[in-house]
C-alpha positions in Angstrom: 0.2 -0.2 -0.5 2.7 2.3 1.2 0.6 5.9 1.3 2.1 8.2 3.6 -0.4 9.3 6.3 0.8 12.0 8.3 -1.2 12.6 11.3 -1.4 15.3 13.6 -1.4 14.8 17.7 -0.1 11.4 17.3 0.6 10.8 20.7 -3.2 10.8 22.1 -5.0 7.7 22.9 -7.2 8.0 19.4 -4.6 8.9 16.9 -1.6 6.5 18.2 -4.2 3.7 17.7 -5.1 5.3 14.3 -1.5 5.1 13.8 -1.5 1.4 14.4 -3.5 0.3 13.1 -3.0 2.2 9.6 1.0 0.5 9.9 -0.7 -2.9 10.4 -2.9 -2.3 7.1 0.2 -1.4 5.2 0.5 2.5 5.2 3.4 4.7 5.8 3.2 6.6 8.9 4.2 10.1 9.8 3.1 12.3 12.7 3.6 15.0 15.3 2.7 15.7 18.7 2.7 19.2 21.1 5.0 17.1 23.5 7.6 16.8 21.0 7.4 20.5 20.9 8.5 20.4 24.4 11.3 17.8 24.0 9.2 14.8 25.7 9.4 11.4 23.9 6.7 9.4 25.7 6.1 5.5 25.9 3.5 5.5 23.3 5.5 7.7 21.1 8.6 5.9 21.6 7.0 2.5 20.5 5.5 4.1 17.5 9.0 5.5 16.3 10.3 2.1 17.2 7.7 0.8 14.3 8.9 3.1 11.7 7.2 6.1 12.5 9.0 9.3 11.7 8.0 11.9 13.9 8.3 15.8 14.0 7.4 18.8 16.5 4.1 20.5 15.1 5.9 23.5 13.0 4.8 22.0 9.9 7.8 20.4 8.8 6.3 16.8 8.4 3.8 17.4 6.0 5.5 17.3 2.7 4.1 16.7 -1.2 4.6 12.7 0.2 2.4 12.9 2.1 -1.2 12.0 0.7 -3.9 13.1 3.8 -3.0 14.9 6.5 -5.4 13.2 9.7 -6.1 15.5 12.7 -9.1 15.2 15.5 -11.4 17.8 16.7 -8.8 19.3 19.1 -6.5 20.4 16.3 -7.1 23.6 15.2 -7.5 25.6 11.9 -4.4 27.3 12.7 -2.0 24.5 13.4 1.0 24.8 11.3 0.4 21.3 9.9 -3.1 22.5 8.8 -1.7 25.7 7.4 0.8 23.4 5.3 -1.6 20.9 4.1 -4.0 23.4 2.4 -1.1 25.1 1.0 0.2 22.2 -0.6 -3.3 21.2 -1.7 -3.0 18.1 0.9 -6.5 16.7 2.0 -7.1 17.1 5.7 -9.5 14.4 7.3 -10.8 13.6 10.5 -9.6 10.9 12.8 -12.9 9.1 12.1 -12.8 9.4 8.5 -9.6 7.7 8.2 -11.1 5.1 10.4 -13.8 4.1 8.4 -12.3 4.2 5.0 -9.1 1.7 6.8 -12.3 -0.7 8.1 -14.9 -0.3 5.1 -14.2 -4.0 4.0 -15.2 -5.4 7.7 -18.3 -6.5 9.2 -18.2 -3.3 12.0 -19.2 -3.5 15.7 -19.2 0.4 17.1 -19.3 0.6 20.6 -20.3 3.8 21.7 -21.4 5.6 25.2 -20.9 8.4 27.6 -18.6 5.8 29.8 -17.3 2.6 29.9 -16.7 2.1 25.9 -12.9 1.1 25.8 -13.6 -1.4 28.7 -16.4 -3.0 26.5 -14.4 -2.7 23.2 -11.7 -4.3 24.6 -13.9 -7.3 26.5 -15.9 -8.2 23.2 -12.6 -8.0 21.1 -11.1 -10.7 24.0 -13.9 -12.8 23.9 -13.8 -12.6 19.9 -10.9 -13.6 19.8 -10.8 -16.2 22.7 -13.9 -17.8 20.2 -11.6 -18.3 17.3 -13.3 -15.1 14.9 -9.7 -13.3 14.9 -11.1 -10.0 15.0 -9.6 -6.3 14.3 -10.1 -4.2 17.2 -9.3 0.0 17.7 -9.6 0.6 21.3 -9.4 4.3 23.0 -7.3 2.2 25.6 -4.6 -0.8 25.6 -5.7 -4.5 26.3 -3.5 -5.9 28.7 -1.2 -8.6 26.4 -2.3 -6.9 23.3 1.2 -5.1 23.2 3.4 -7.8 22.2 5.8 -7.1 25.3 5.7 -3.1 24.6 6.6 -4.0 20.2 3.1 -2.2 19.4 0.4 -0.3 20.7 -1.8 -2.7 23.0 -5.1 -0.3 21.8 -5.2 -2.1 18.4 -5.4 -5.8 17.7 -4.3 -7.0 14.1 -6.7 -9.3 13.2 -7.5 -11.3 9.9 -11.1 -12.2 10.4 -14.0 -10.3 8.9 -15.3 -8.5 12.2 -13.9 -5.3 13.2 -14.6 -4.0 16.9 -14.3 -0.5 17.5 -14.5 2.4 19.9 -17.2 5.1 18.5 -16.3 8.5 20.0 -19.3 10.6 21.3 -17.6 13.8 22.3 -17.1 15.4 19.3 -20.0 13.2 17.4 -17.6 11.4 15.4 -19.4 8.5 16.0 -21.8 9.8 13.4 -18.9 8.7 10.6 -19.3 5.1 11.4 -21.4 2.6 9.3 -21.6 -0.1 11.6 -23.7 -3.7 10.9 -24.0 -3.7 15.1 -23.5 -1.5 17.8 -23.4 -1.1 22.2 -24.5 2.2 23.4 -23.1 1.4 27.1 -25.4 4.3 29.0 -26.3 8.0 28.4 -25.3 11.0 30.8 -23.6 14.9 30.4 -20.2 15.3 29.8 -19.4 16.8 26.5 -23.3 17.5 26.3 -26.0 18.4 28.6 -28.2 15.1 28.8 -30.8 15.6 26.2 -28.3 16.4 23.6 -26.5 13.6 24.5 -29.9 10.9 24.1 -30.7 12.7 20.7 -27.2 12.0 19.4 -27.3 8.1 20.3 -31.1 8.0 19.3 -29.4 9.8 16.0 -26.6 6.8 15.6 -29.6 4.1 16.5 -30.9 5.1 13.1 -28.0 3.7 11.5 -27.5 0.6 12.7 -29.4 -2.1 11.2 -28.5 -5.1 12.7 -28.3 -5.8 16.4 -28.1 -2.8 19.3 -27.4 -3.4 22.7 -28.6 -0.3 24.5 -28.9 -0.5 28.4 -31.3 2.9 28.3 -33.8 0.5 26.6 -33.5 -2.4 27.8 -34.3 -4.4 30.9 -31.6 -5.1 33.4 -31.3 -9.0 32.8 -28.5 -9.7 35.5 -28.9 -12.3 38.1 -26.8 -13.3 41.1 -24.5 -10.4 41.2 -21.9 -10.1 43.7 -18.4 -8.3 44.1 -16.0 -10.6 45.4 -12.4 -8.9 46.0 -11.0 -7.7 43.0 -13.5 -9.6 40.7 -17.7 -9.6 39.8 -20.4 -12.3 38.9 -23.3 -12.3 37.4 -25.8 -15.1 35.9 -26.9 -14.5 32.2 -29.4 -16.7 30.5 -28.4 -19.4 33.2 -24.7 -19.4 32.7 -22.3 -17.9 35.6 -19.6 -15.4 34.4 -16.4 -14.2 36.3 -15.5 -10.5 35.7 -11.5 -10.5 36.7 -12.0 -6.7 37.2 -13.9 -4.7 40.4 -16.8 -2.8 40.4 -20.7 -2.8 39.4 -19.7 -0.9 36.4 -17.6 -3.4 35.3 -20.0 -5.9 35.7 -22.3 -3.5 33.5 -19.5 -3.7 31.3 -19.5 -7.3 30.6 -23.0 -7.8 30.4 -23.0 -5.6 27.4 -20.3 -7.7 25.8 -21.5 -10.6 26.6 -25.3 -10.5 25.1 -22.8 -8.9 22.2 -21.2 -12.0 22.0 -24.2 -14.4 22.1 -26.1 -12.6 19.7 -23.4 -13.0 17.3 -23.8 -16.7 18.2 -20.5 -17.3 20.3 -21.0 -20.2 22.7 -22.2 -19.4 26.5 -19.0 -21.4 27.5 -16.8 -19.8 24.9 -17.8 -16.7 26.2 -17.7 -17.2 29.9 -14.3 -19.1 29.2 -12.6 -15.8 27.7 -14.1 -13.6 30.1 -12.7 -15.2 33.2 -8.9 -14.9 31.3 -9.2 -11.3 30.6 -6.6 -9.4 31.7 -7.8 -5.7 31.9 -7.4 -2.6 30.6 -4.5 -0.1 31.1 -5.7 2.8 33.1 -8.7 1.5 34.2 -8.5 0.6 38.1 -5.0 -0.7 36.7 -3.0 -2.2 40.0 0.5 -1.4 39.4 2.4 -2.7 42.2 2.4 -1.3 46.1 4.1 1.6 47.6 5.3 0.7 51.3 1.5 -1.3 52.2 -0.5 1.1 49.8 -2.0 -0.5 46.9 -1.0 1.9 43.9 -3.7 2.0 41.3 -4.0 4.0 38.1 -7.4 5.2 36.6 -8.8 7.3 33.4 -11.7 8.9 35.1 -12.2 12.3 33.9 -15.8 12.9 34.5 -18.5 13.1 37.3 -19.7 9.7 36.4 -16.5 7.5 35.8 -14.4 9.1 38.9 -17.8 8.4 41.2 -17.9 4.8 39.6 -13.7 3.9 40.3 -14.0 5.8 43.9 -17.0 4.2 44.6 -15.5 0.8 43.9 -11.9 1.4 46.0 -13.8 2.5 49.3 -15.0 -0.9 49.2 -11.7 -1.8 48.7 -9.8 0.2 51.0 -11.9 0.8 54.3 -8.6 2.6 55.2 -8.7 5.4 52.8 -7.3 6.5 49.6 -5.2 9.3 48.6 -6.3 10.3 45.1 -4.0 13.5 42.8 -6.4 14.1 40.1 -6.2 16.7 37.4 -8.8 17.7 34.9 -7.9 17.5 31.2 -9.5 20.9 29.8 -10.6 24.1 30.8 -14.2 23.6 29.2 -15.0 20.4 31.0 -14.0 21.6 34.0 -16.1 24.7 33.8 -19.3 23.0 32.4 -19.2 20.1 35.1 -17.9 21.9 37.6 -21.3 21.8 39.9 -21.5 18.0 39.1 -17.9 17.2 40.3 -18.6 19.3 43.4 -21.0 17.0 44.4 -19.9 14.1 43.3 -16.7 14.4 45.2 -18.7 15.8 48.2 -20.9 12.5 48.0 -17.7 9.9 47.7 -15.0 11.4 49.3 -14.6 10.1 53.2 -13.3 11.7 56.3 -10.5 9.1 55.5 -10.0 10.3 52.3 -7.6 12.9 50.4 -8.3 14.4 47.1 -5.3 16.1 45.7 -5.6 18.9 43.2 -3.0 19.6 40.2 -3.5 22.4 37.5 -6.2 22.0 34.4 -4.3 20.4 31.9 -3.7 23.1 29.2 -3.4 21.6 25.5 -2.9 25.2 24.2 -4.9 27.0 21.5 -7.5 29.1 22.8 -9.4 27.9 25.3 -11.2 30.4 28.1 -8.8 29.5 31.1 -11.1 31.5 33.8 -11.9 28.7 35.9 -8.9 27.0 37.9 -8.7 23.7 40.2 -8.1 26.4 42.8 -11.6 27.4 42.4 -12.9 23.7 42.7 -10.8 23.1 45.9 -12.3 25.9 47.1 -15.9 25.1 46.9 -14.8 21.4 48.2 -13.3 22.6 51.3 -16.9 24.2 51.8 -18.4 20.8 51.6 -15.9 19.0 54.4 -13.6 17.6 51.5 -10.3 16.8 52.6 -8.7 18.6 49.7 -5.1 19.9 48.7 -3.5 21.9 45.5 -0.3 21.1 44.3 1.7 22.8 41.5 4.8 20.1 41.6 4.6 16.5 40.5 7.5 16.0 43.1 5.5 17.9 45.7 2.2 15.4 45.0 4.5 12.5 45.2 6.1 13.4 48.1 2.6 13.8 49.8 1.6 10.2 48.6 4.7 8.7 50.0 3.5 10.1 53.1 0.0 9.0 52.7 1.2 5.5 52.5 3.8 5.2 55.4 0.5 7.0 57.5 -1.8 4.1 56.5 -3.8 4.7 53.3 -4.6 1.4 51.7 -4.3 2.7 47.8 -2.6 5.7 45.9 -4.8 6.6 42.7 -4.1 8.7 40.0 -7.2 10.0 38.3 -7.4 11.8 34.7 -6.9 11.7 31.0 -4.5 13.2 28.5 -1.6 14.1 30.8 1.1 11.3 30.7 2.1 12.5 33.5 -0.5 10.8 35.4 0.4 7.2 34.5 4.4 8.4 35.0 3.4 9.3 38.6 1.8 6.1 39.4 4.6 4.3 37.8 7.0 5.9 39.9 5.3 5.1 43.3 5.0 1.3 42.0 8.8 1.6 41.6 8.2 0.8 37.7 9.4 4.4 36.6 
């Protein structure tokens, strides 16, 4: 194939997955990222570089006459030097979702969307179909444990040769509407990037495009039976078969229920589904245990909106009655402003007197964002709700405080948040892996 595709913001979770998918399908890939502008070669960027991706800073130099297409996400603004350069050279600028849809057009497509849980459900379903011998091509928004082949490729993509493809379809920028899946899963709907009514309307429009099976929690009765949470595992019965979910929390039981129902609807035997699910290794940055710091367990999680944070925090309070110390970094100014009241109520509800919430400044990805809201504003509101909250600016200071918390008897040290690579880096250092 050998067409050269340049990806702007290639270090992001969605863009790095697309890069891996393109490599697997025989394309030549180049890419840029703002982190490279700051000299930061993350693990993701290093992995892609080892596979032959040529990396550039975002100064426009990566877009050349040899570039067939420039792929961007919604986060890339029109004055980005690469967009300007591509337009000057007459090179098409396409959205990530359109590129992925084109890449998989020869496959029978299953799209997984929803406000929360879609990465986990996508990974679970892909894993189950793999276990059933269907060899699916999977493009996810998070890495599945074991799919990175020892760190030699992005674990968010499984390079299968079967007829089925499973993808995570993003609702945050409405790009889910780009895809034309045969079947779909809609995990849930809540206010996040849009208000609840707007979100429900979006998913209704998406459903109208799906001709086949639709697993939609909003429309279906809960057929789960004998639900049990025990240690780090969950259990439920469906169609008379007992399933083990090797991930904690009621939300992950529901995630597994979605994946199980789709697999069964596709004709996979219940025994095969149950055996594969029980072996599922989990999703990176989804309540991922990385090790210990003293006697405290170190956990890394991607949660960044009120519903995801509440689900993860509630699960951890059950597992660690002695208290948790968690750092969270808002992943953008607009989300923090939009969800400010919901975040306040959520943290006030889930944080116990034995818990500590550490806040870092809002992650600033540049651009023309309105920066008139801050983590300090949220901390002030939470202090009035009697939440133990502390503001930090330095990662070194956060790390020192969390190590002291472990020494003082906290049961878990947790890093929460999206986008910022320093969150998982901190978790790995705390666990002695960094």
